[in-house]
Biotite code that builds the C-alpha atoms (Angstrom):
import biotite.structure as struc

atoms = struc.array([
    struc.Atom([12.327, 21.620, -39.743], chain_id="A", res_id=1, res_name="MET", atom_name="CA", element="C"),
    struc.Atom([10.077, 23.969, -38.484], chain_id="A", res_id=2, res_name="ASP", atom_name="CA", element="C"),
    struc.Atom([6.691, 22.039, -39.206], chain_id="A", res_id=3, res_name="ALA", atom_name="CA", element="C"),
    struc.Atom([4.692, 25.521, -39.239], chain_id="A", res_id=4, res_name="VAL", atom_name="CA", element="C"),
    struc.Atom([7.129, 26.429, -41.890], chain_id="A", res_id=5, res_name="LEU", atom_name="CA", element="C"),
    struc.Atom([6.700, 23.374, -43.956], chain_id="A", res_id=6, res_name="GLN", atom_name="CA", element="C"),
    struc.Atom([3.078, 23.530, -44.116], chain_id="A", res_id=7, res_name="ALA", atom_name="CA", element="C"),
    struc.Atom([3.332, 27.156, -45.625], chain_id="A", res_id=8, res_name="LYS", atom_name="CA", element="C"),
    struc.Atom([6.419, 26.810, -48.114], chain_id="A", res_id=9, res_name="TYR", atom_name="CA", element="C"),
    struc.Atom([7.356, 23.830, -50.580], chain_id="A", res_id=10, res_name="ASP", atom_name="CA", element="C"),
    struc.Atom([10.646, 23.117, -49.179], chain_id="A", res_id=11, res_name="ILE", atom_name="CA", element="C"),
    struc.Atom([13.003, 22.179, -52.392], chain_id="A", res_id=12, res_name="LYS", atom_name="CA", element="C"),
    struc.Atom([15.969, 21.015, -50.725], chain_id="A", res_id=13, res_name="ASN", atom_name="CA", element="C"),
    struc.Atom([14.852, 20.000, -47.222], chain_id="A", res_id=14, res_name="PRO", atom_name="CA", element="C"),
    struc.Atom([18.057, 18.821, -45.270], chain_id="A", res_id=15, res_name="ASP", atom_name="CA", element="C"),
    struc.Atom([20.015, 21.876, -46.951], chain_id="A", res_id=16, res_name="GLU", atom_name="CA", element="C"),
    struc.Atom([16.956, 24.068, -45.766], chain_id="A", res_id=17, res_name="VAL", atom_name="CA", element="C"),
    struc.Atom([16.865, 22.960, -42.566], chain_id="A", res_id=18, res_name="GLU", atom_name="CA", element="C"),
    struc.Atom([20.593, 23.079, -42.037], chain_id="A", res_id=19, res_name="GLN", atom_name="CA", element="C"),
    struc.Atom([20.593, 27.315, -42.970], chain_id="A", res_id=20, res_name="TRP", atom_name="CA", element="C"),
    struc.Atom([17.805, 27.455, -40.457], chain_id="A", res_id=21, res_name="LEU", atom_name="CA", element="C"),
    struc.Atom([20.136, 26.203, -38.280], chain_id="A", res_id=22, res_name="HIS", atom_name="CA", element="C"),
    struc.Atom([23.341, 28.367, -39.131], chain_id="A", res_id=23, res_name="ASP", atom_name="CA", element="C"),
    struc.Atom([21.076, 31.644, -39.715], chain_id="A", res_id=24, res_name="TYR", atom_name="CA", element="C"),
    struc.Atom([17.484, 31.419, -37.356], chain_id="A", res_id=25, res_name="PRO", atom_name="CA", element="C"),
    struc.Atom([16.214, 34.712, -37.931], chain_id="A", res_id=26, res_name="ALA", atom_name="CA", element="C"),
    struc.Atom([15.821, 33.676, -41.641], chain_id="A", res_id=27, res_name="ILE", atom_name="CA", element="C"),
    struc.Atom([13.384, 30.729, -40.203], chain_id="A", res_id=28, res_name="SER", atom_name="CA", element="C"),
    struc.Atom([11.373, 34.225, -38.125], chain_id="A", res_id=29, res_name="ALA", atom_name="CA", element="C"),
    struc.Atom([11.475, 36.145, -41.462], chain_id="A", res_id=30, res_name="LEU", atom_name="CA", element="C"),
    struc.Atom([9.809, 33.316, -43.637], chain_id="A", res_id=31, res_name="LEU", atom_name="CA", element="C"),
    struc.Atom([6.990, 33.086, -41.298], chain_id="A", res_id=32, res_name="ASP", atom_name="CA", element="C"),
    struc.Atom([6.893, 36.659, -40.874], chain_id="A", res_id=33, res_name="GLU", atom_name="CA", element="C"),
    struc.Atom([7.206, 36.868, -44.880], chain_id="A", res_id=34, res_name="ALA", atom_name="CA", element="C"),
    struc.Atom([4.247, 34.410, -45.691], chain_id="A", res_id=35, res_name="TYR", atom_name="CA", element="C"),
    struc.Atom([1.663, 36.730, -44.454], chain_id="A", res_id=36, res_name="ASN", atom_name="CA", element="C"),
    struc.Atom([3.101, 39.619, -46.431], chain_id="A", res_id=37, res_name="VAL", atom_name="CA", element="C"),
    struc.Atom([2.953, 38.197, -49.564], chain_id="A", res_id=38, res_name="ILE", atom_name="CA", element="C"),
    struc.Atom([-0.514, 36.764, -49.139], chain_id="A", res_id=39, res_name="HIS", atom_name="CA", element="C"),
    struc.Atom([-1.405, 40.877, -48.447], chain_id="A", res_id=40, res_name="GLN", atom_name="CA", element="C"),
    struc.Atom([0.654, 42.368, -51.674], chain_id="A", res_id=41, res_name="ILE", atom_name="CA", element="C"),
    struc.Atom([0.056, 39.381, -54.064], chain_id="A", res_id=42, res_name="PHE", atom_name="CA", element="C"),
    struc.Atom([-3.243, 37.973, -53.092], chain_id="A", res_id=43, res_name="GLY", atom_name="CA", element="C"),
    struc.Atom([-3.626, 33.938, -53.991], chain_id="A", res_id=44, res_name="GLU", atom_name="CA", element="C"),
    struc.Atom([-0.034, 32.095, -55.019], chain_id="A", res_id=45, res_name="VAL", atom_name="CA", element="C"),
    struc.Atom([0.523, 28.738, -56.301], chain_id="A", res_id=46, res_name="LYS", atom_name="CA", element="C"),
    struc.Atom([2.961, 28.249, -54.222], chain_id="A", res_id=47, res_name="ARG", atom_name="CA", element="C"),
    struc.Atom([6.074, 29.234, -52.585], chain_id="A", res_id=48, res_name="LEU", atom_name="CA", element="C"),
    struc.Atom([9.051, 27.080, -52.891], chain_id="A", res_id=49, res_name="GLU", atom_name="CA", element="C"),
    struc.Atom([11.966, 27.293, -50.755], chain_id="A", res_id=50, res_name="VAL", atom_name="CA", element="C"),
    struc.Atom([15.664, 26.583, -51.153], chain_id="A", res_id=51, res_name="SER", atom_name="CA", element="C"),
    struc.Atom([19.428, 27.125, -51.187], chain_id="A", res_id=52, res_name="VAL", atom_name="CA", element="C"),
    struc.Atom([20.934, 28.181, -53.751], chain_id="A", res_id=53, res_name="ARG", atom_name="CA", element="C"),
    struc.Atom([24.672, 28.105, -54.055], chain_id="A", res_id=54, res_name="HIS", atom_name="CA", element="C"),
    struc.Atom([26.930, 30.681, -56.284], chain_id="A", res_id=55, res_name="ASP", atom_name="CA", element="C"),
    struc.Atom([29.522, 28.851, -58.293], chain_id="A", res_id=56, res_name="PRO", atom_name="CA", element="C"),
    struc.Atom([32.150, 31.377, -57.640], chain_id="A", res_id=57, res_name="GLU", atom_name="CA", element="C"),
    struc.Atom([31.414, 33.062, -54.262], chain_id="A", res_id=58, res_name="LEU", atom_name="CA", element="C"),
    struc.Atom([30.179, 30.957, -51.640], chain_id="A", res_id=59, res_name="LYS", atom_name="CA", element="C"),
    struc.Atom([29.490, 34.394, -49.695], chain_id="A", res_id=60, res_name="GLU", atom_name="CA", element="C"),
    struc.Atom([26.685, 34.779, -51.627], chain_id="A", res_id=61, res_name="PHE", atom_name="CA", element="C"),
    struc.Atom([24.773, 31.103, -51.569], chain_id="A", res_id=62, res_name="ASP", atom_name="CA", element="C"),
    struc.Atom([21.610, 31.646, -49.637], chain_id="A", res_id=63, res_name="ALA", atom_name="CA", element="C"),
    struc.Atom([18.204, 30.818, -49.164], chain_id="A", res_id=64, res_name="VAL", atom_name="CA", element="C"),
    struc.Atom([15.503, 31.525, -52.000], chain_id="A", res_id=65, res_name="TRP", atom_name="CA", element="C"),
    struc.Atom([11.770, 31.799, -51.653], chain_id="A", res_id=66, res_name="CYS", atom_name="CA", element="C"),
    struc.Atom([10.263, 31.827, -54.873], chain_id="A", res_id=67, res_name="ASP", atom_name="CA", element="C"),
    struc.Atom([6.874, 33.252, -55.676], chain_id="A", res_id=68, res_name="ILE", atom_name="CA", element="C"),
    struc.Atom([5.091, 31.358, -57.736], chain_id="A", res_id=69, res_name="TYR", atom_name="CA", element="C"),
    struc.Atom([2.060, 33.588, -59.358], chain_id="A", res_id=70, res_name="THR", atom_name="CA", element="C"),
    struc.Atom([-0.420, 33.684, -62.032], chain_id="A", res_id=71, res_name="ASP", atom_name="CA", element="C"),
    struc.Atom([-0.583, 37.015, -62.373], chain_id="A", res_id=72, res_name="LEU", atom_name="CA", element="C"),
    struc.Atom([0.672, 39.046, -65.418], chain_id="A", res_id=73, res_name="PRO", atom_name="CA", element="C"),
    struc.Atom([3.646, 40.318, -65.494], chain_id="A", res_id=74, res_name="ALA", atom_name="CA", element="C"),
    struc.Atom([3.430, 43.650, -65.459], chain_id="A", res_id=75, res_name="ASP", atom_name="CA", element="C"),
    struc.Atom([1.177, 43.234, -62.243], chain_id="A", res_id=76, res_name="GLU", atom_name="CA", element="C"),
    struc.Atom([3.522, 40.393, -60.610], chain_id="A", res_id=77, res_name="ALA", atom_name="CA", element="C"),
    struc.Atom([6.221, 42.641, -60.818], chain_id="A", res_id=78, res_name="LEU", atom_name="CA", element="C"),
    struc.Atom([4.563, 45.927, -59.691], chain_id="A", res_id=79, res_name="GLU", atom_name="CA", element="C"),
    struc.Atom([3.695, 44.055, -56.152], chain_id="A", res_id=80, res_name="ARG", atom_name="CA", element="C"),
    struc.Atom([6.828, 42.325, -56.174], chain_id="A", res_id=81, res_name="MET", atom_name="CA", element="C"),
    struc.Atom([8.437, 45.735, -55.818], chain_id="A", res_id=82, res_name="SER", atom_name="CA", element="C"),
    struc.Atom([5.860, 46.904, -53.246], chain_id="A", res_id=83, res_name="GLN", atom_name="CA", element="C"),
    struc.Atom([6.763, 43.832, -51.394], chain_id="A", res_id=84, res_name="PHE", atom_name="CA", element="C"),
    struc.Atom([10.330, 45.328, -52.218], chain_id="A", res_id=85, res_name="ASP", atom_name="CA", element="C"),
    struc.Atom([9.806, 48.591, -50.736], chain_id="A", res_id=86, res_name="ARG", atom_name="CA", element="C"),
    struc.Atom([7.076, 48.021, -47.647], chain_id="A", res_id=87, res_name="SER", atom_name="CA", element="C"),
    struc.Atom([8.530, 44.875, -46.090], chain_id="A", res_id=88, res_name="TRP", atom_name="CA", element="C"),
    struc.Atom([11.576, 43.104, -47.777], chain_id="A", res_id=89, res_name="TYR", atom_name="CA", element="C"),
    struc.Atom([14.160, 45.993, -48.005], chain_id="A", res_id=90, res_name="MET", atom_name="CA", element="C"),
    struc.Atom([13.056, 46.647, -43.840], chain_id="A", res_id=91, res_name="LYS", atom_name="CA", element="C"),
    struc.Atom([13.857, 43.498, -42.869], chain_id="A", res_id=92, res_name="VAL", atom_name="CA", element="C"),
    struc.Atom([17.174, 42.606, -45.177], chain_id="A", res_id=93, res_name="PHE", atom_name="CA", element="C"),
    struc.Atom([19.486, 43.193, -42.960], chain_id="A", res_id=94, res_name="ARG", atom_name="CA", element="C"),
    struc.Atom([18.121, 40.950, -40.084], chain_id="A", res_id=95, res_name="ARG", atom_name="CA", element="C"),
    struc.Atom([18.916, 38.208, -42.780], chain_id="A", res_id=96, res_name="ALA", atom_name="CA", element="C"),
    struc.Atom([22.557, 38.889, -43.190], chain_id="A", res_id=97, res_name="ASP", atom_name="CA", element="C"),
    struc.Atom([22.189, 39.035, -47.028], chain_id="A", res_id=98, res_name="GLY", atom_name="CA", element="C"),
    struc.Atom([21.062, 35.605, -46.899], chain_id="A", res_id=99, res_name="LYS", atom_name="CA", element="C"),
    struc.Atom([17.607, 35.166, -47.667], chain_id="A", res_id=100, res_name="LEU", atom_name="CA", element="C"),
    struc.Atom([15.575, 36.544, -51.590], chain_id="A", res_id=101, res_name="ASN", atom_name="CA", element="C"),
    struc.Atom([12.649, 36.619, -52.884], chain_id="A", res_id=102, res_name="PHE", atom_name="CA", element="C"),
    struc.Atom([11.915, 35.685, -56.630], chain_id="A", res_id=103, res_name="ASN", atom_name="CA", element="C"),
    struc.Atom([8.915, 35.466, -59.023], chain_id="A", res_id=104, res_name="LEU", atom_name="CA", element="C"),
    struc.Atom([8.312, 32.729, -60.547], chain_id="A", res_id=105, res_name="ALA", atom_name="CA", element="C"),
    struc.Atom([5.559, 31.151, -63.116], chain_id="A", res_id=106, res_name="GLN", atom_name="CA", element="C"),
])
């Protein structure tokens, strides 16, 4: 797995994430980009956790998820997540083939 990504993110299921990054190489580049954007919008975060999640009913909805852990108040965190979506994520979503998602966590 890319050492740069390992330094930036906590990887929950590393073998599976590594396979996904191999199968969908755009995700690795997008996670690298997202790191700076997340910090620009959210400021300091507790941690960023990357994992592969599986839809129990539809395999085509399996994806890599990045959980953004923050101590921000809920309203402010939601506003910043909306800003993240509008300013960056919606512009790059297609590059990830729908296989990369971001979520707030506390």
